[in-house]
Each structure stands twice: as C-alpha cells, then as structure tokens.
N, CA, C and O atoms as a printed pandas DataFrame, in Angstrom:
     atom_number atom_name residue_name chain_id  residue_number  x_coord  y_coord  z_coord
0              1         N          MET        A               1   79.306  136.972  122.069
1              2        CA          MET        A               1   78.119  136.407  121.429
2              3         C          MET        A               1   78.540  135.317  120.467
3              4         O          MET        A               1   79.571  134.677  120.670
4              5         N          SER        A               2   77.788  135.104  119.464
5              6        CA          SER        A               2   78.026  134.005  118.540
6              7         C          SER        A               2   78.531  134.522  117.202
7              8         O          SER        A               2   78.223  135.643  116.797
8              9         N          ASP        A               3   79.308  133.693  116.525
9             10        CA          ASP        A               3   79.778  134.041  115.192
10            11         C          ASP        A               3   78.848  133.478  114.113
11            12         O          ASP        A               3   79.162  133.545  112.924
12            13         N          ARG        A               4   77.740  132.941  114.516
13            14        CA          ARG        A               4   76.775  132.357  113.579
14            15         C          ARG        A               4   75.852  133.444  113.041
15            16         O          ARG        A               4   75.618  134.455  113.703
16            17         N          SER        A               5   75.335  133.227  111.841
17            18        CA          SER        A               5   74.426  134.196  111.238
18            19         C          SER        A               5   73.057  134.101  111.915
19            20         O          SER        A               5   72.721  133.080  112.516
20            21         N          PRO        A               6   72.276  135.170  111.812
21            22        CA          PRO        A               6   70.928  135.116  112.410
22            23         C          PRO        A               6   70.082  133.972  111.850
23            24         O          PRO        A               6   69.266  133.396  112.569
24            25         N          LYS        A               7   70.270  133.642  110.575
25            26        CA          LYS        A               7   69.511  132.536  109.978
26            27         C          LYS        A               7   69.903  131.210  110.626
27            28         O          LYS        A               7   69.039  130.378  110.906
28            29         N          GLN        A               8   71.185  131.008  110.864
29            30        CA          GLN        A               8   71.646  129.775  111.504
30            31         C          GLN        A               8   71.161  129.699  112.953
31            32         O          GLN        A               8   70.768  128.634  113.428
32            33         N          LEU        A               9   71.192  130.840  113.652
33            34        CA          LEU        A               9   70.714  130.848  115.036
34            35         C          LEU        A               9   69.215  130.593  115.108
35            36         O          LEU        A               9   68.741  129.936  116.035
36            37         N          LYS        A              10   68.467  131.108  114.134
37            38        CA          LYS        A              10   67.023  130.858  114.112
38            39         C          LYS        A              10   66.752  129.367  113.888
39            40         O          LYS        A              10   65.838  128.801  114.488
40            41         N          LYS        A              11   67.546  128.737  113.025
41            42        CA          LYS        A              11   67.401  127.299  112.790
42            43         C          LYS        A              11   67.704  126.514  114.068
43            44         O          LYS        A              11   66.980  125.582  114.418
44            45         N          THR        A              12   68.770  126.894  114.756
45            46        CA          THR        A              12   69.113  126.237  116.018
46            47         C          THR        A              12   68.010  126.438  117.044
47            48         O          THR        A              12   67.660  125.513  117.778
48            49         N          TRP        A              13   67.464  127.643  117.093
49            50        CA          TRP        A              13   66.380  127.943  118.029
50            51         C          TRP        A              13   65.163  127.071  117.740
51            52         O          TRP        A              13   64.525  126.569  118.665
52            53         N          MET        A              14   64.841  126.888  116.465
53            54        CA          MET        A              14   63.697  126.043  116.106
54            55         C          MET        A              14   63.953  124.577  116.492
55            56         O          MET        A              14   63.037  123.877  116.924
56            57         N          ILE        A              15   65.184  124.127  116.336
57            58        CA          ILE        A              15   65.522  122.760  116.755
58            59         C          ILE        A              15   65.350  122.617  118.266
59            60         O          ILE        A              15   64.843  121.602  118.744
60            61         N          LEU        A              16   65.775  123.638  119.015
61            62        CA          LEU        A              16   65.599  123.604  120.472
62            63         C          LEU        A              16   64.122  123.566  120.850
63            64         O          LEU        A              16   63.732  122.835  121.761
64            65         N          VAL        A              17   63.308  124.342  120.160
65            66        CA          VAL        A              17   61.862  124.343  120.435
66            67         C          VAL        A              17   61.274  122.959  120.142
67            68         O          VAL        A              17   60.463  122.454  120.917
68            69         N          LEU        A              18   61.680  122.351  119.032
69            70        CA          LEU        A              18   61.179  121.009  118.708
70            71         C          LEU        A              18   61.607  119.981  119.754
71            72         O          LEU        A              18   60.846  119.075  120.091
72            73         N          MET        A              19   62.818  120.128  120.258
73            74        CA          MET        A              19   63.278  119.213  121.299
74            75         C          MET        A              19   62.463  119.386  122.581
75            76         O          MET        A              19   62.140  118.410  123.258
76            77         N          ILE        A              20   62.137  120.627  122.904
77            78        CA          ILE        A              20   61.319  120.888  124.096
78            79         C          ILE        A              20   59.927  120.310  123.919
79            80         O          ILE        A              20   59.401  119.660  124.823
80            81         N          VAL        A              21   59.327  120.545  122.757
81            82        CA          VAL        A              21   57.974  120.047  122.501
82            83         C          VAL        A              21   57.958  118.517  122.498
83            84         O          VAL        A              21   57.001  117.910  122.979
84            85         N          SER        A              22   58.996  117.896  121.967
85            86        CA          SER        A              22   59.032  116.429  121.980
86            87         C          SER        A              22   59.309  115.893  123.387
87            88         O          SER        A              22   58.958  114.752  123.687
88            89         N          GLY        A              23   59.920  116.681  124.233
89            90        CA          GLY        A              23   60.188  116.246  125.595
90            91         C          GLY        A              23   58.981  116.335  126.515
91            92         O          GLY        A              23   58.918  115.638  127.528
92            93         N          LEU        A              24   58.028  117.182  126.172
93            94        CA          LEU        A              24   56.843  117.322  127.028
94            95         C          LEU        A              24   56.056  116.020  127.176
95            96         O          LEU        A              24   55.747  115.639  128.305
96            97         N          PRO        A              25   55.718  115.321  126.096
97            98        CA          PRO        A              25   55.011  114.043  126.288
98            99         C          PRO        A              25   55.863  113.008  127.023
99           100         O          PRO        A              25   55.343  112.190  127.782
100          101         N          LEU        A              26   57.172  113.052  126.790
101          102        CA          LEU        A              26   58.053  112.117  127.495
102          103         C          LEU        A              26   58.028  112.375  128.998
103          104         O          LEU        A              26   58.065  111.435  129.791
104          105         N          SER        A              27   57.965  113.629  129.384
105          106        CA          SER        A              27   57.945  113.946  130.813
106          107         C          SER        A              27   56.674  113.446  131.481
107          108         O          SER        A              27   56.684  113.121  132.668
108          109         N          LEU        A              28   55.589  113.382  130.737
109          110        CA          LEU        A              28   54.356  112.825  131.294
110          111         C          LEU        A              28   54.444  111.308  131.411
111          112         O          LEU        A              28   53.863  110.724  132.325
112          113         N          LYS        A              29   55.165  110.664  130.496
113          114        CA          LYS        A              29   55.316  109.208  130.522
114          115         C          LYS        A              29   56.245  108.754  131.641
115          116         O          LYS        A              29   56.146  107.612  132.091
116          117         N          VAL        A              30   57.137  109.613  132.097
117          118        CA          VAL        A              30   58.078  109.241  133.154
118          119         C          VAL        A              30   57.330  108.839  134.419
119          120         O          VAL        A              30   57.798  107.988  135.176
120          121         N          GLN        A              31   56.183  109.441  134.647
121          122        CA          GLN        A              31   55.425  109.153  135.858
122          123         C          GLN        A              31   54.633  107.857  135.752
123          124         O          GLN        A              31   54.088  107.387  136.751
124          125         N          ASP        A              32   54.559  107.272  134.555
125          126        CA          ASP        A              32   53.892  105.997  134.365
126          127         C          ASP        A              32   54.801  104.883  134.892
127          128         O          ASP        A              32   55.947  104.778  134.454
128          129         N          PRO        A              33   54.320  104.053  135.818
129          130        CA          PRO        A              33   55.189  103.029  136.411
130          131         C          PRO        A              33   55.572  101.902  135.453
131          132         O          PRO        A              33   56.401  101.063  135.809
132          133         N          ALA        A              34   54.998  101.855  134.253
133          134        CA          ALA        A              34   55.271  100.746  133.343
134          135         C          ALA        A              34   56.714  100.753  132.832
135          136         O          ALA        A              34   57.396   99.732  132.914
136          137         N          ALA        A              35   57.182  101.871  132.314
137          138        CA          ALA        A              35   58.531  101.914  131.742
138          139         C          ALA        A              35   59.165  103.293  131.933
139          140         O          ALA        A              35   59.448  103.976  130.950
140          141         N          PRO        A              36   59.390  103.710  133.168
141          142        CA          PRO        A              36   59.917  105.061  133.361
142          143         C          PRO        A              36   61.388  105.208  132.977
143          144         O          PRO        A              36   61.820  106.309  132.635
144          145         N          LEU        A              37   62.159  104.140  133.023
145          146        CA          LEU        A              37   63.592  104.252  132.750
146          147         C          LEU        A              37   63.863  104.669  131.301
147          148         O          LEU        A              37   64.732  105.505  131.052
148          149         N          VAL        A              38   63.137  104.102  130.360
149          150        CA          VAL        A              38   63.335  104.438  128.954
150          151         C          VAL        A              38   63.017  105.914  128.712
151          152         O          VAL        A              38   63.755  106.606  128.010
152          153         N          PHE        A              39   61.934  106.385  129.287
153          154        CA          PHE        A              39   61.546  107.783  129.097
154          155         C          PHE        A              39   62.498  108.725  129.827
155          156         O          PHE        A              39   62.787  109.820  129.344
156          157         N          THR        A              40   62.978  108.299  130.980
157          158        CA          THR        A              40   63.951  109.109  131.717
158          159         C          THR        A              40   65.236  109.250  130.913
159          160         O          THR        A              40   65.790  110.345  130.813
160          161         N          LEU        A              41   65.706  108.163  130.347
161          162        CA          LEU        A              41   66.923  108.216  129.533
162          163         C          LEU        A              41   66.724  109.074  128.285
163          164         O          LEU        A              41   67.637  109.785  127.865
164          165         N          ALA        A              42   65.541  109.007  127.697
165          166        CA          ALA        A              42   65.258  109.849  126.530
166          167         C          ALA        A              42   65.253  111.330  126.906
167          168         O          ALA        A              42   65.778  112.163  126.167
168          169         N          LEU        A              43   64.663  111.655  128.050
169          170        CA          LEU        A              43   64.656  113.055  128.502
170          171         C          LEU        A              43   66.060  113.551  128.817
171          172         O          LEU        A              43   66.411  114.684  128.489
172          173         N          LEU        A              44   66.850  112.714  129.443
173          174        CA          LEU        A              44   68.229  113.101  129.754
174          175         C          LEU        A              44   69.055  113.305  128.482
175          176         O          LEU        A              44   69.883  114.212  128.407
176          177         N          THR        A              45   68.822  112.461  127.499
177          178        CA          THR        A              45   69.514  112.625  126.221
178          179         C          THR        A              45   69.125  113.934  125.559
179          180         O          THR        A              45   69.981  114.654  125.045
180          181         N          LEU        A              46   67.835  114.244  125.570
181          182        CA          LEU        A              46   67.384  115.521  125.011
182          183         C          LEU        A              46   68.005  116.702  125.752
183          184         O          LEU        A              46   68.379  117.696  125.129
184          185         N          ALA        A              47   68.114  116.603  127.055
185          186        CA          ALA        A              47   68.686  117.689  127.847
186          187         C          ALA        A              47   70.154  117.930  127.488
187          188         O          ALA        A              47   70.588  119.075  127.366
188          189         N          VAL        A              48   70.909  116.850  127.321
189          190        CA          VAL        A              48   72.324  116.998  126.959
190          191         C          VAL        A              48   72.459  117.561  125.549
191          192         O          VAL        A              48   73.320  118.405  125.301
192          193         N          LEU        A              49   71.621  117.107  124.627
193          194        CA          LEU        A              49   71.675  117.637  123.264
194          195         C          LEU        A              49   71.307  119.118  123.220
195          196         O          LEU        A              49   71.912  119.890  122.475
196          197         N          LYS        A              50   70.316  119.513  124.016
197          198        CA          LYS        A              50   69.952  120.938  124.077
198          199         C          LYS        A              50   71.092  121.761  124.661
199          200         O          LYS        A              50   71.395  122.845  124.162
200          201         N          ALA        A              51   71.719  121.257  125.707
201          202        CA          ALA        A              51   72.853  121.972  126.300
202          203         C          ALA        A              51   73.986  122.117  125.299
203          204         O          ALA        A              51   74.640  123.159  125.238
204          205         N          ARG        A              52   74.216  121.077  124.519
205          206        CA          ARG        A              52   75.268  121.123  123.500
206          207         C          ARG        A              52   74.977  122.205  122.462
207          208         O          ARG        A              52   75.869  122.966  122.088
208          209         N          LEU        A              53   73.726  122.274  121.999
209          210        CA          LEU        A              53   73.370  123.308  121.027
210          211         C          LEU        A              53   73.538  124.711  121.599
211          212         O          LEU        A              53   74.026  125.612  120.916
212          213         N          VAL        A              54   73.140  124.892  122.836
213          214        CA          VAL        A              54   73.280  126.205  123.456
214          215         C          VAL        A              54   74.752  126.584  123.586
215          216         O          VAL        A              54   75.134  127.711  123.272
216          217         N          VAL        A              55   75.571  125.653  124.043
217          218        CA          VAL        A              55   77.004  125.930  124.221
218          219         C          VAL        A              55   77.661  126.239  122.880
219          220         O          VAL        A              55   78.405  127.212  122.758
220          221         N          LEU        A              56   77.387  125.417  121.885
221          222        CA          LEU        A              56   78.075  125.588  120.608
222          223         C          LEU        A              56   77.574  126.789  119.818
223          224         O          LEU        A              56   78.373  127.533  119.249
224          225         N          ASP        A              57   76.260  126.987  119.777
225          226        CA          ASP        A              57   75.717  128.014  118.904
226          227         C          ASP        A              57   75.440  129.342  119.602
227          228         O          ASP        A              57   75.842  130.393  119.103
228          229         N          PHE        A              58   74.765  129.313  120.739
229          230        CA          PHE        A              58   74.382  130.572  121.369
230          231         C          PHE        A              58   75.502  131.177  122.207
231          232         O          PHE        A              58   75.563  132.397  122.361
232          233         N          LEU        A              59   76.380  130.355  122.745
233          234        CA          LEU        A              59   77.538  130.898  123.457
234          235         C          LEU        A              59   78.712  131.140  122.512
235          236         O          LEU        A              59   79.734  131.696  122.913
236          237         N          GLY        A              60   78.561  130.725  121.271
237          238        CA          GLY        A              60   79.572  130.985  120.262
238          239         C          GLY        A              60   80.846  130.193  120.427
239          240         O          GLY        A              60   81.917  130.664  120.044
240          241         N          LEU        A              61   80.759  129.005  120.986
241          242        CA          LEU        A              61   81.961  128.215  121.231
242          243         C          LEU        A              61   82.216  127.146  120.178
243          244         O          LEU        A              61   83.090  126.297  120.355
244          245         N          ARG        A              62   81.468  127.181  119.094
245          246        CA          ARG        A              62   81.720  126.215  118.023
246          247         C          ARG        A              62   83.134  126.400  117.466
247          248         O          ARG        A              62   83.786  125.439  117.058
248          249         N          SER        A              63   83.587  127.640  117.458
249          250        CA          SER        A              63   84.959  127.904  117.012
250          251         C          SER        A              63   85.804  128.473  118.154
251          252         O          SER        A              63   86.856  129.067  117.921
252          253         N          GLY        A              64   85.337  128.288  119.377
253          254        CA          GLY        A              64   86.037  128.812  120.541
254          255         C          GLY        A              64   87.078  127.848  121.077
255          256         O          GLY        A              64   87.404  126.845  120.443
256          257         N          PRO        A              65   87.597  128.170  122.262
257          258        CA          PRO        A              65   88.617  127.305  122.877
258          259         C          PRO        A              65   88.072  125.910  123.167
259          260         O          PRO        A              65   86.995  125.756  123.743
260          261         N          ARG        A              66   88.827  124.910  122.763
261          262        CA          ARG        A              66   88.393  123.514  122.914
262          263         C          ARG        A              66   88.169  123.130  124.372
263          264         O          ARG        A              66   87.206  122.434  124.692
264          265         N          VAL        A              67   89.051  123.578  125.250
265          266        CA          VAL        A              67   88.936  123.217  126.663
266          267         C          VAL        A              67   87.627  123.753  127.250
267          268         O          VAL        A              67   86.941  123.045  127.987
268          269         N          LEU        A              68   87.289  124.968  126.931
269          270        CA          LEU        A              68   86.047  125.561  127.433
270          271         C          LEU        A              68   84.834  124.853  126.851
271          272         O          LEU        A              68   83.868  124.574  127.562
272          273         N          ARG        A              69   84.887  124.564  125.566
273          274        CA          ARG        A              69   83.782  123.878  124.899
274          275         C          ARG        A              69   83.551  122.490  125.505
275          276         O          ARG        A              69   82.417  122.119  125.806
276          277         N          VAL        A              70   84.619  121.738  125.679
277          278        CA          VAL        A              70   84.494  120.387  126.247
278          279         C          VAL        A              70   84.006  120.451  127.692
279          280         O          VAL        A              70   83.165  119.653  128.105
280          281         N          GLY        A              71   84.531  121.394  128.450
281          282        CA          GLY        A              71   84.115  121.528  129.845
282          283         C          GLY        A              71   82.645  121.883  129.990
283          284         O          GLY        A              71   81.957  121.346  130.858
284          285         N          LEU        A              72   82.158  122.787  129.142
285          286        CA          LEU        A              72   80.759  123.201  129.241
286          287         C          LEU        A              72   79.792  122.131  128.728
287          288         O          LEU        A              72   78.620  122.127  129.104
288          289         N          ILE        A              73   80.266  121.242  127.887
289          290        CA          ILE        A              73   79.417  120.135  127.447
290          291         C          ILE        A              73   79.513  118.965  128.429
291          292         O          ILE        A              73   78.542  118.233  128.622
292          293         N          ALA        A              74   80.676  118.793  129.044
293          294        CA          ALA        A              74   80.855  117.701  130.007
294          295         C          ALA        A              74   80.033  117.920  131.277
295          296         O          ALA        A              74   79.598  116.959  131.912
296          297         N          TRP        A              75   79.824  119.176  131.644
297          298        CA          TRP        A              75   79.077  119.488  132.865
298          299         C          TRP        A              75   77.657  118.912  132.842
299          300         O          TRP        A              75   77.319  118.163  133.758
300          301         N          PRO        A              76   76.800  119.215  131.848
301          302        CA          PRO        A              76   75.466  118.593  131.843
302          303         C          PRO        A              76   75.519  117.093  131.585
303          304         O          PRO        A              76   74.658  116.351  132.059
304          305         N          LEU        A              77   76.527  116.639  130.832
305          306        CA          LEU        A              77   76.660  115.208  130.589
306          307         C          LEU        A              77   76.934  114.455  131.887
307          308         O          LEU        A              77   76.385  113.376  132.109
308          309         N          PHE        A              78   77.777  115.018  132.737
309          310        CA          PHE        A              78   78.067  114.403  134.035
310          311         C          PHE        A              78   76.792  114.251  134.868
311          312         O          PHE        A              78   76.539  113.182  135.424
312          313         N          PHE        A              79   75.996  115.308  134.954
313          314        CA          PHE        A              79   74.779  115.245  135.765
314          315         C          PHE        A              79   73.730  114.335  135.125
315          316         O          PHE        A              79   72.970  113.683  135.841
316          317         N          ALA        A              80   73.675  114.279  133.800
317          318        CA          ALA        A              80   72.743  113.373  133.140
318          319         C          ALA        A              80   73.125  111.915  133.414
319          320         O          ALA        A              80   72.258  111.074  133.653
320          321         N          LEU        A              81   74.429  111.624  133.377
321          322        CA          LEU        A              81   74.871  110.261  133.689
322          323         C          LEU        A              81   74.604  109.908  135.149
323          324         O          LEU        A              81   74.249  108.770  135.455
324          325         N          ALA        A              82   74.772  110.875  136.052
325          326        CA          ALA        A              82   74.467  110.627  137.466
326          327         C          ALA        A              82   72.971  110.358  137.657
327          328         O          ALA        A              82   72.591  109.462  138.411
328          329         N          ALA        A              83   72.133  111.126  136.980
329          330        CA          ALA        A              83   70.688  110.914  137.086
330          331         C          ALA        A              83   70.287  109.572  136.465
331          332         O          ALA        A              83   69.415  108.880  136.991
332          333         N          ALA        A              84   70.920  109.207  135.352
333          334        CA          ALA        A              84   70.627  107.920  134.730
334          335         C          ALA        A              84   71.057  106.765  135.638
335          336         O          ALA        A              84   70.357  105.758  135.743
336          337         N          ALA        A              85   72.196  106.915  136.284
337          338        CA          ALA        A              85   72.653  105.872  137.211
338          339         C          ALA        A              85   71.688  105.733  138.385
339          340         O          ALA        A              85   71.382  104.621  138.816
340          341         N          LYS        A              86   71.217  106.854  138.894
341          342        CA          LYS        A              86   70.257  106.814  139.998
342          343         C          LYS        A              86   68.958  106.136  139.561
343          344         O          LYS        A              86   68.402  105.328  140.305
344          345         N          ALA        A              87   68.473  106.455  138.368
345          346        CA          ALA        A              87   67.245  105.831  137.865
346          347         C          ALA        A              87   67.448  104.331  137.646
347          348         O          ALA        A              87   66.560  103.529  137.937
348          349         N          LEU        A              88   68.608  103.963  137.138
349          350        CA          LEU        A              88   68.901  102.545  136.914
350          351         C          LEU        A              88   68.993  101.778  138.232
351          352         O          LEU        A              88   68.503  100.653  138.332
352          353         N          ILE        A              89   69.612  102.374  139.231
353          354        CA          ILE        A              89   69.709  101.736  140.544
354          355         C          ILE        A              89   68.312  101.563  141.145
355          356         O          ILE        A              89   68.021  100.541  141.768
356          357         N          ALA        A              90   67.460  102.556  140.958
357          358        CA          ALA        A              90   66.090  102.468  141.497
358          359         C          ALA        A              90   65.306  101.334  140.820
359          360         O          ALA        A              90   64.460  100.702  141.453
360          361         N          VAL        A              91   65.583  101.078  139.550
361          362        CA          VAL        A              91   64.876  100.010  138.852
362          363         C          VAL        A              91   65.432   98.640  139.239
363          364         O          VAL        A              91   64.676   97.686  139.421
364          365         N          VAL        A              92   66.746   98.551  139.361
365          366        CA          VAL        A              92   67.391   97.271  139.658
366          367         C          VAL        A              92   67.141   96.820  141.094
367          368         O          VAL        A              92   66.890   95.641  141.343
368          369         N          SER        A              93   67.209   97.747  142.025
369          370        CA          SER        A              93   67.005   97.373  143.433
370          371         C          SER        A              93   65.915   98.234  144.047
371          372         O          SER        A              93   66.207   99.189  144.767
372          373         N          PRO        A              94   64.645   97.900  143.762
373          374        CA          PRO        A              94   63.541   98.685  144.327
374          375         C          PRO        A              94   63.451   98.513  145.838
375          376         O          PRO        A              94   63.649   97.424  146.377
376          377         N          VAL        A              95   63.150   99.613  146.495
377          378        CA          VAL        A              95   63.011   99.610  147.951
378          379         C          VAL        A              95   61.556   99.336  148.288
379          380         O          VAL        A              95   60.653   99.924  147.693
380          381         N          GLY        A              96   61.331   98.448  149.237
381          382        CA          GLY        A              96   59.975   98.212  149.687
382          383         C          GLY        A              96   59.495   96.938  149.275
383          384         O          GLY        A              96   58.356   96.580  149.576
C-alpha cells in the first residue's frame, strides 16, 4: 500500500476528482470540429498527470524503487504521446 497518511491520500483523491471533473467539459469539446487538437492534448495531459498521482501516492512508489516508478509513469506517457501524434497527423494531413 502507500506510506502516505490518510489525510495526504484524501488530498490526492480530491485532486484526482477535480482533474476528472475538469476533464469532462474538455471531452465534450473534443468532438467540436473547430479546435479538437488543443482539447485532445489537454485531456491527454490530464490523463498522464492522474496516472502519475496514482502511481506515486496510491501505489506507494513515491519512495519506492526508481526503476519501477519511472516505468509505471513512462507507460501512460508513451500512449499519450502516441495518441497526440495520431491526432496531430490527422490535423496536418486530413483524409478526404
């Protein structure tokens, strides 16, 4: 589990909830054809930040092995960068 106090975990949990609530309007804007790339990048950034908080605080790796911590944070970062690249390619070279 985590070496953090219940008060610290509750604070982290509230930050995660705020990130989720702030991501909901962004997810609705992604479907708007006017500027989906900016909203997509914002959602991906929120996703990586949420994953980081979960890895560091709820998995208790803030003081854990560095290799495991870096690997578990690099995993969502890799997929977020792949999704951002795909979104950027779709904007730069639209099909049709």
